[in-house]
KEKE-3310 file (N, C-alpha, C; in steps of 0.2 Angstrom, whole numbers, plus 5000, padded with zeros to 4 digits):
npx = (4926:4930:4943:4942:4944:4939:4948:4960:4964:4971:4977:4990:4998:5005:5001:4989:4991:4988:4974:4966:4961:4948:4940:4940:4934:4921:4917:4917:4908:4896:4893:4890:4901:4909:4909:4911:4922:4926:4934:4944:4955:4970:4980:4993:4997:4999:5009:5019:5021:5025:5038:5045:5049:5054:5066:5066:5068:5065:5052:5047:5049:5040:5028:5028:5032:5044:5062:5057:5062:5065:5052:5045:5052:5047:5041:5029:5018:5019:5007:4997:4986:4990:5000:4992:4985:4994:4998:4985:4983:4993:4989:4977:4980:4985:4973:4966:4974:4971:4958:4957:4963:4952:4942:4947:4949:4952:4951:4961:4961:4973:4989:5007:5020:5031:5043:5048:5061:5071:5075:5070:5057:5052:5049:5035:5031:5029:5029:5033:5021:5018:5029:5029:5017:5019:5030:5024:5013:5020:5027:5016:5009:5018:5023:5029:5026:5021:5024:5017:5022:5016:5017:5023:5035:5050:5051:5061:5063:5056:5064:5076:5072:5067:5073:5083:5076:5070:5057:5049:5043:5047:5040:5041:5037:5043:5044:5057:5075:5083:5086:5093:5091:5098:5091:5083:5078:5067:5065:5061:5064:5059:5063:5055:5052:5041:5024:5024:5035:5032:5021:5027:5035:5026:5020:5029:5025:5016:5025:5034:5025:5022:5034:5038:5027:5018:5009:5001:4997:5001:4995:5000:4992:4996:4992:5000:5008:5000:5000:4998:5002:5009:5020:5023:5020:5021:5025:5011:5004:4989:4972:4964:4974:4979:4967:4967:4979:4976:4966:4974:4983:4975:4968:4979:4983:4972:4966:4975:4971:4976:4975:4972:4977:4973:4980:4981:4992:5003:4997:4993:4985:4974:4957:4957:4966:4959:4947:4953:4958:4946:4942:4950:4944:4932:4936:4940:4928:4921:4928:4926:4912:4911:4918:4909:4898:4902:4903:4914:4926:4930:4941:4959:4975:4978:4988)
npy = (4973:4978:4978:4984:4994:5005:5007:5008:5021:5035:5049:5051:5058:5073:5077:5072:5058:5047:5048:5051:5040:5036:5046:5045:5032:5036:5045:5037:5027:5034:5035:5022:5014:5005:4990:4985:4974:4969:4959:4949:4951:4946:4949:4944:4936:4945:4954:4944:4940:4953:4954:4944:4951:4963:4970:4962:4969:4983:4981:4978:4990:4998:4992:4994:5007:5011:5011:5028:5035:5026:5020:5031:5034:5035:5047:5049:5052:5042:5031:5019:5017:5020:5010:4998:5001:5000:4987:4981:4985:4978:4965:4965:4968:4956:4948:4955:4952:4937:4938:4944:4935:4926:4935:4943:4957:4969:4981:4989:5001:5009:5017:5021:5012:5010:5016:5011:5002:4988:4990:5002:5015:5026:5042:5043:5030:5015:5000:4988:4982:4979:4971:4961:4954:4951:4942:4931:4927:4924:4913:4904:4903:4899:4906:4921:4938:4954:4971:4986:5002:5017:5029:5046:5046:5036:5018:5015:5008:4996:4991:4989:4979:4969:4968:4959:4947:4936:4932:4942:4955:4972:4987:5004:5021:5037:5054:5059:5059:5054:5041:5028:5014:5001:4993:4977:4960:4959:4971:4987:5004:5020:5037:5052:5068:5075:5074:5069:5061:5052:5045:5039:5030:5023:5015:5005:4995:4984:4976:4972:4964:4954:4948:4944:4937:4937:4929:4937:4954:4969:4985:5001:5015:5030:5047:5058:5061:5071:5087:5098:5094:5096:5089:5079:5081:5082:5090:5093:5082:5079:5078:5071:5065:5056:5048:5042:5035:5025:5018:5012:5004:4995:4989:4983:4973:4966:4962:4952:4942:4942:4942:4957:4968:4984:4998:5014:5024:5039:5056:5072:5084:5091:5088:5087:5077:5066:5066:5062:5049:5043:5043:5033:5022:5023:5020:5007:5001:5003:4995:4982:4980:4980:4968:4959:4961:4956:4943:4937:4927:4930:4926:4925:4922:4916:4920)
npz = (4991:5007:5019:5035:5050:5063:5073:5068:5066:5074:5084:5082:5073:5067:5054:5042:5042:5051:5052:5041:5035:5040:5036:5022:5021:5026:5016:5005:5009:5009:4996:4993:4990:4996:5005:5020:5030:5046:5052:5062:5076:5082:5094:5100:5089:5079:5084:5085:5071:5066:5071:5064:5053:5056:5068:5083:5095:5091:5088:5101:5107:5100:5104:5118:5120:5125:5122:5120:5110:5100:5098:5093:5081:5068:5067:5074:5088:5102:5109:5119:5111:5099:5097:5097:5085:5074:5075:5073:5060:5053:5055:5049:5036:5032:5032:5023:5011:5010:5008:4996:4988:4986:4981:4971:4970:4982:4994:5006:5016:5021:5026:5026:5026:5017:5020:5032:5041:5045:5059:5064:5062:5049:5040:5043:5043:5051:5052:5040:5032:5019:5015:5024:5022:5008:5009:5017:5008:4996:5000:5004:4992:4983:4973:4965:4972:4968:4972:4969:4969:4970:4978:4981:4985:4985:4989:5000:5012:5009:4998:5005:5014:5006:4994:4990:4988:4978:4976:4978:4969:4964:4959:4956:4956:4958:4964:4967:4968:4978:4981:4974:4964:4955:4940:4939:4934:4941:4948:4947:4949:4947:4944:4942:4934:4930:4924:4911:4911:4921:4915:4905:4912:4919:4909:4908:4916:4912:4905:4915:4923:4915:4913:4926:4931:4943:4957:4964:4968:4976:4978:4980:4981:4980:4984:4985:4974:4968:4960:4968:4981:4997:5002:4993:4977:4960:4945:4934:4937:4939:4946:4937:4930:4940:4942:4929:4930:4940:4934:4924:4931:4938:4928:4921:4930:4934:4921:4918:4926:4939:4957:4967:4979:4986:4994:5002:5005:5003:5004:5007:5008:5016:5015:5002:4998:5003:4995:4983:4986:4987:4974:4969:4975:4969:4956:4957:4961:4949:4940:4946:4945:4931:4929:4935:4927:4915:4918:4923:4932:4949:4955:4955:4949:4937:4929)
capx = (4926:4935:4944:4943:4943:4940:4954:4966:4965:4973:4979:4997:5002:5003:4998:4983:4993:4985:4967:4962:4957:4941:4936:4940:4929:4915:4915:4916:4902:4891:4892:4889:4906:4912:4906:4917:4923:4931:4938:4946:4961:4974:4986:4999:4999:5001:5016:5024:5022:5029:5044:5048:5051:5057:5070:5061:5069:5062:5045:5045:5049:5033:5023:5028:5033:5051:5063:5052:5065:5064:5045:5043:5057:5044:5038:5022:5017:5017:5002:4995:4981:4994:5003:4987:4983:4999:4997:4979:4984:4997:4985:4971:4983:4985:4967:4964:4977:4968:4951:4958:4964:4945:4937:4950:4950:4950:4954:4963:4963:4978:4995:5012:5023:5037:5050:5050:5067:5071:5076:5067:5053:5055:5045:5028:5030:5031:5030:5032:5016:5019:5034:5027:5011:5022:5033:5019:5009:5024:5028:5010:5007:5024:5023:5031:5022:5023:5022:5017:5022:5015:5018:5027:5042:5053:5050:5068:5063:5054:5069:5081:5069:5065:5076:5087:5072:5068:5050:5046:5045:5045:5039:5041:5038:5043:5046:5063:5081:5088:5086:5095:5091:5099:5085:5085:5073:5061:5065:5061:5063:5059:5063:5052:5051:5034:5018:5026:5040:5028:5017:5032:5038:5020:5019:5033:5022:5014:5030:5036:5020:5022:5041:5038:5021:5016:5003:4997:5000:4999:4996:5000:4989:4997:4990:5005:5011:4996:5004:4998:5003:5015:5025:5026:5019:5025:5022:5007:5000:4982:4967:4962:4980:4979:4962:4969:4984:4973:4963:4979:4986:4970:4967:4985:4984:4966:4966:4979:4969:4980:4972:4975:4975:4975:4980:4981:4999:5003:4992:4993:4981:4968:4950:4958:4968:4953:4943:4957:4958:4939:4942:4953:4939:4927:4938:4940:4921:4919:4931:4923:4906:4912:4920:4903:4893:4905:4903:4921:4927:4934:4947:4964:4981:4979:4993)
capy = (4972:4982:4977:4991:4995:5012:5008:5009:5028:5038:5056:5051:5062:5081:5077:5067:5051:5042:5049:5052:5034:5036:5051:5041:5027:5039:5048:5031:5024:5039:5034:5015:5011:5000:4985:4984:4968:4971:4954:4947:4953:4942:4954:4941:4933:4951:4956:4939:4941:4959:4952:4940:4955:4969:4968:4961:4975:4988:4979:4979:4997:5001:4989:4996:5014:5012:5018:5032:5038:5021:5020:5037:5035:5036:5054:5050:5052:5035:5030:5012:5016:5020:5003:4994:5002:4997:4979:4979:4986:4972:4959:4967:4967:4948:4946:4957:4947:4931:4939:4946:4928:4924:4940:4946:4964:4971:4987:4989:5008:5011:5020:5021:5006:5008:5019:5007:4998:4982:4991:5008:5018:5032:5045:5042:5023:5011:4994:4987:4977:4976:4966:4955:4951:4948:4936:4926:4925:4921:4906:4900:4902:4896:4911:4928:4943:4960:4977:4992:5008:5024:5035:5051:5045:5029:5014:5013:5003:4990:4988:4986:4973:4964:4969:4953:4942:4935:4930:4949:4960:4979:4992:5010:5027:5042:5061:5061:5055:5053:5034:5025:5007:4998:4989:4970:4957:4959:4977:4994:5010:5026:5044:5056:5075:5078:5070:5065:5055:5048:5041:5034:5025:5018:5011:4999:4990:4978:4971:4968:4959:4948:4945:4941:4933:4936:4926:4942:4961:4974:4992:5007:5021:5036:5053:5063:5064:5076:5092:5103:5091:5100:5084:5076:5086:5081:5094:5090:5076:5082:5073:5067:5060:5051:5043:5038:5030:5020:5013:5008:4999:4990:4985:4979:4968:4961:4959:4946:4937:4942:4945:4963:4972:4991:5002:5021:5027:5046:5061:5077:5090:5090:5089:5086:5070:5061:5065:5059:5042:5040:5042:5026:5017:5023:5016:5000:4998:5002:4989:4976:4980:4978:4961:4955:4961:4952:4936:4935:4925:4935:4923:4926:4917:4912:4923)
capz = (4998:5010:5026:5039:5057:5065:5078:5064:5066:5080:5083:5083:5068:5066:5047:5042:5041:5055:5053:5035:5032:5042:5032:5016:5022:5027:5010:5000:5011:5007:4989:4993:4986:5000:5009:5025:5034:5051:5053:5069:5078:5087:5096:5100:5083:5076:5086:5083:5064:5064:5073:5059:5047:5060:5074:5089:5100:5089:5089:5108:5108:5098:5108:5125:5120:5127:5123:5117:5104:5095:5097:5089:5076:5062:5067:5077:5095:5104:5114:5119:5106:5092:5096:5095:5079:5069:5075:5069:5052:5050:5055:5044:5029:5030:5031:5016:5006:5010:5005:4989:4984:4984:4978:4966:4970:4988:4997:5013:5016:5026:5024:5031:5026:5013:5023:5038:5040:5050:5066:5065:5058:5046:5036:5044:5042:5057:5051:5033:5031:5012:5014:5028:5018:5002:5011:5019:5003:4992:5003:5003:4985:4979:4967:4967:4974:4966:4975:4964:4974:4967:4982:4978:4988:4984:4995:5002:5017:5006:4995:5010:5017:5001:4987:4988:4988:4971:4976:4978:4963:4966:4954:4960:4953:4963:4961:4970:4966:4983:4982:4967:4963:4948:4939:4938:4930:4945:4952:4943:4953:4942:4947:4937:4936:4928:4922:4905:4913:4925:4911:4902:4917:4921:4903:4908:4921:4910:4904:4922:4925:4910:4914:4933:4931:4950:4959:4968:4967:4981:4974:4985:4977:4984:4981:4986:4968:4965:4959:4974:4987:4999:5004:4986:4971:4954:4940:4929:4940:4941:4948:4931:4928:4945:4940:4923:4932:4944:4929:4920:4935:4940:4922:4919:4934:4934:4915:4918:4931:4945:4963:4968:4985:4985:5000:5001:5004:5005:5002:5013:5007:5020:5012:4995:4997:5005:4989:4978:4988:4985:4967:4968:4977:4963:4950:4959:4960:4942:4937:4949:4942:4924:4929:4936:4922:4910:4920:4924:4939:4953:4957:4950:4949:4931:4925)
cpx = (4932:4936:4946:4941:4944:4946:4960:4969:4966:4975:4986:5001:5000:5000:4992:4985:4990:4977:4963:4958:4950:4937:4935:4934:4922:4912:4913:4909:4895:4889:4890:4895:4910:4907:4912:4917:4928:4936:4939:4953:4964:4980:4992:5002:5002:5008:5021:5026:5026:5036:5048:5051:5055:5061:5066:5062:5066:5054:5043:5045:5042:5028:5022:5029:5040:5056:5059:5055:5064:5057:5042:5047:5053:5041:5032:5023:5015:5011:5000:4990:4985:4997:4998:4985:4988:4999:4991:4980:4988:4993:4979:4974:4983:4978:4964:4967:4973:4961:4952:4960:4957:4941:4940:4953:4948:4954:4955:4966:4967:4984:5001:5016:5030:5043:5052:5056:5066:5071:5073:5062:5056:5049:5037:5026:5033:5033:5029:5027:5016:5023:5032:5021:5014:5026:5029:5015:5014:5026:5022:5008:5012:5024:5026:5025:5025:5020:5023:5017:5022:5014:5023:5034:5044:5052:5057:5068:5061:5060:5074:5078:5068:5069:5081:5083:5068:5060:5046:5048:5043:5045:5037:5042:5038:5046:5052:5069:5086:5089:5087:5095:5092:5093:5088:5079:5066:5060:5065:5059:5064:5058:5060:5052:5045:5030:5020:5030:5036:5024:5021:5034:5032:5019:5024:5030:5020:5019:5033:5031:5021:5029:5041:5032:5019:5010:4999:5001:4997:5000:4995:4998:4990:4995:4994:5008:5006:5000:5004:4999:5009:5021:5028:5025:5024:5021:5018:5003:4994:4978:4965:4968:4980:4973:4964:4975:4981:4970:4968:4982:4981:4969:4973:4985:4978:4965:4970:4977:4972:4976:4976:4972:4978:4975:4981:4988:4998:4997:4991:4990:4975:4961:4951:4960:4963:4949:4947:4958:4951:4939:4945:4948:4934:4929:4938:4933:4919:4922:4928:4916:4906:4914:4914:4898:4896:4905:4909:4922:4931:4940:4953:4969:4982:4985:4999)
cpy = (4976:4980:4983:4990:5002:5013:5008:5017:5031:5046:5057:5056:5069:5082:5073:5060:5046:5043:5050:5046:5034:5041:5048:5036:5030:5042:5042:5028:5028:5038:5026:5012:5006:4996:4983:4977:4970:4965:4953:4950:4949:4946:4950:4938:4939:4953:4950:4939:4947:4957:4947:4945:4961:4966:4968:4967:4981:4987:4980:4986:5000:4998:4992:5004:5016:5008:5022:5034:5033:5020:5025:5038:5036:5043:5054:5050:5045:5036:5022:5012:5016:5013:4998:4995:4999:4990:4977:4980:4980:4966:4959:4966:4960:4946:4949:4954:4941:4932:4941:4940:4925:4929:4943:4953:4967:4977:4987:4997:5011:5013:5019:5014:5006:5012:5015:5002:4993:4985:4998:5010:5024:5035:5043:5034:5019:5004:4992:4981:4974:4970:4960:4951:4947:4941:4930:4923:4922:4913:4901:4899:4899:4900:4917:4933:4950:4966:4983:4998:5014:5030:5040:5050:5037:5025:5011:5008:4996:4987:4985:4980:4967:4964:4963:4947:4941:4934:4937:4953:4967:4983:4999:5016:5033:5049:5063:5056:5054:5045:5030:5018:5005:4993:4982:4967:4958:4966:4983:5000:5016:5032:5048:5063:5078:5072:5066:5059:5050:5043:5036:5029:5020:5013:5005:4994:4984:4973:4968:4963:4953:4944:4941:4936:4931:4932:4931:4948:4965:4981:4997:5013:5027:5042:5059:5065:5070:5083:5098:5100:5094:5095:5080:5081:5085:5085:5091:5084:5079:5076:5069:5062:5054:5045:5039:5033:5024:5015:5009:5003:4993:4986:4980:4973:4963:4958:4952:4941:4937:4945:4952:4966:4979:4994:5009:5025:5035:5050:5066:5083:5089:5092:5088:5078:5065:5060:5061:5051:5039:5039:5035:5021:5017:5019:5009:4997:4998:4996:4982:4975:4977:4970:4956:4955:4957:4944:4933:4932:4930:4932:4924:4920:4913:4915:4919)
cpz = (5001:5018:5030:5046:5060:5070:5074:5065:5073:5078:5084:5078:5068:5059:5048:5041:5045:5056:5047:5033:5034:5038:5025:5016:5022:5020:5005:5002:5009:5000:4988:4989:4990:5004:5014:5029:5039:5053:5060:5070:5084:5089:5096:5094:5079:5077:5084:5076:5062:5066:5069:5053:5051:5066:5080:5094:5098:5089:5096:5110:5106:5102:5115:5125:5123:5124:5118:5110:5098:5093:5092:5083:5069:5061:5070:5085:5097:5109:5114:5113:5099:5092:5094:5087:5073:5069:5072:5062:5049:5050:5050:5037:5027:5028:5024:5010:5005:5006:4998:4985:4982:4980:4972:4966:4977:4990:5004:5014:5022:5023:5029:5031:5023:5015:5029:5036:5045:5057:5068:5060:5054:5041:5037:5043:5048:5056:5043:5032:5024:5012:5018:5025:5012:5004:5013:5013:4997:4994:5002:4996:4981:4973:4970:4968:4972:4970:4970:4969:4970:4972:4979:4980:4987:4990:4997:5007:5014:5002:5000:5013:5012:4994:4985:4988:4981:4971:4977:4973:4965:4959:4957:4956:4958:4960:4965:4968:4971:4985:4975:4968:4956:4947:4938:4935:4934:4949:4947:4948:4948:4945:4941:4939:4934:4926:4916:4906:4917:4920:4907:4906:4918:4915:4903:4913:4918:4908:4910:4924:4921:4911:4921:4934:4939:4951:4963:4967:4973:4977:4979:4980:4980:4980:4982:4979:4965:4965:4965:4981:4990:5001:4998:4981:4965:4949:4935:4931:4943:4944:4943:4929:4933:4944:4934:4925:4936:4939:4926:4925:4936:4933:4920:4924:4933:4927:4914:4923:4938:4951:4965:4975:4985:4992:4998:5000:5005:5001:5007:5012:5010:5016:5004:4994:4998:4998:4984:4980:4986:4978:4965:4969:4971:4957:4951:4958:4953:4938:4939:4946:4934:4924:4930:4931:4916:4912:4921:4931:4942:4955:4952:4951:4942:4927:4925)
residu = (MET:THR:VAL:TRP:ASN:GLU:ARG:TYR:CYS:THR:ASP:ALA:ALA:TYR:THR:ASN:SER:THR:SER:LYS:GLN:ALA:GLU:VAL:ILE:ARG:LEU:ALA:ALA:ALA:GLU:ASP:LEU:VAL:ALA:THR:LEU:ALA:GLY:VAL:PHE:ASP:GLU:GLN:ARG:ALA:TRP:ASN:ALA:ILE:ALA:THR:VAL:HIS:ASP:PRO:VAL:TYR:VAL:GLU:ALA:VAL:ARG:THR:GLY:GLU:PRO:ARG:SER:ARG:ALA:GLU:SER:GLN:GLY:PHE:ARG:TRP:SER:PRO:GLU:PHE:ALA:GLU:SER:VAL:ALA:ARG:ILE:TRP:PHE:GLY:HIS:ILE:GLN:ALA:PHE:ASN:LEU:ALA:ARG:ARG:GLU:GLY:LEU:VAL:LEU:HIS:PRO:VAL:SER:GLY:ALA:HIS:HIS:ALA:ASP:ARG:GLY:ARG:GLY:SER:GLY:TYR:CYS:THR:PHE:ASN:TYR:LEU:VAL:GLY:ALA:ALA:ARG:ALA:MET:ALA:THR:GLU:LEU:GLU:ARG:SER:VAL:ALA:ILE:ILE:ASP:LEU:ASP:ALA:HIS:PRO:GLY:ASP:GLY:THR:PHE:ARG:LEU:ALA:GLY:ASP:ASP:ALA:ALA:ILE:ALA:LEU:PHE:ASP:ILE:ALA:GLY:GLY:ARG:TRP:PHE:ASP:VAL:PRO:PRO:THR:ASP:HIS:ILE:GLU:TYR:HIS:ALA:VAL:ASP:ASP:ALA:GLU:GLU:TYR:ARG:ALA:ALA:LEU:GLU:ARG:LEU:PRO:ALA:LEU:LEU:ASP:ARG:VAL:ARG:PRO:GLY:PHE:VAL:GLN:TYR:GLN:ALA:GLY:MET:ASP:PRO:PHE:GLU:ASP:ASP:PRO:VAL:GLY:GLY:ILE:PRO:GLY:VAL:THR:GLU:ALA:PHE:LEU:GLU:GLU:ARG:ASP:ARG:PHE:VAL:ILE:GLU:ALA:VAL:ARG:SER:ARG:GLY:ILE:PRO:LEU:LEU:VAL:ASN:LEU:ALA:GLY:GLY:TYR:VAL:ARG:GLY:VAL:SER:GLU:ARG:LEU:HIS:VAL:ASN:THR:ILE:ARG:THR:MET:ALA:GLY:TRP:GLN:ASN:ALA:GLU:GLU:ASN:ALA:GLY:LEU:THR:ALA:LYS:GLY:GLY:SER:ALA)
# end
């Protein structure tokens, strides 16, 4: 199942950051890989929820466009349509979370979260809906929630917003060393230089899941680690490597009976990144079919 709304997309970015999602859905739908659910949108509830994670002054700047420097601090052009889109994404992510609790594996094909800090945006990220959903779900489940961030860049905003919260576990692999985080029992940030180091770091994920025993997992399946990506690009990380990575993550989570919500994250090669994101959706569909054929319950939370 996929939570999706066309109004998530705008022309706010000079990259494909705010528009590629529609093409990903189009390509996936052409293969009958997605069944979309639009859900509902409560604008006031969305803005109120965002202001529980981010500075209300910053939230109001994004909502109204003033001051413009604050509203555009993530690097996008502000417009009323853009403001609505980020509120819709936040609200949709909560809906996708609730759906995944019932279905076990759900896609929310959005990007742009993990650099956003409390009082401003950064690096094409306006609001950190990952942290917002994790806080809400950890409270509701009375269990920890894990965020697996495999974008090519480290989730510095996520760490600053949630790094001191024992109810939120973070597992991050990035191709840059500009953000150093000491490991703890529930936080692992790995900086890698090539595919071999990437694979070695990824193999540490099952141990973190067994140690933390989360009640829910969010997975940022970024495609900017792809070796030819101009914004990320990790040597040796090929299309086949990324498909293998996605299978590994999905199996590690779902084989433990943990509900999983997947979103897109980075990927900036127009015409290529969209295909790579569809590979993730194809891998999800394959796993879901295998679960159904095996007669396994879709509901998680047994870990």
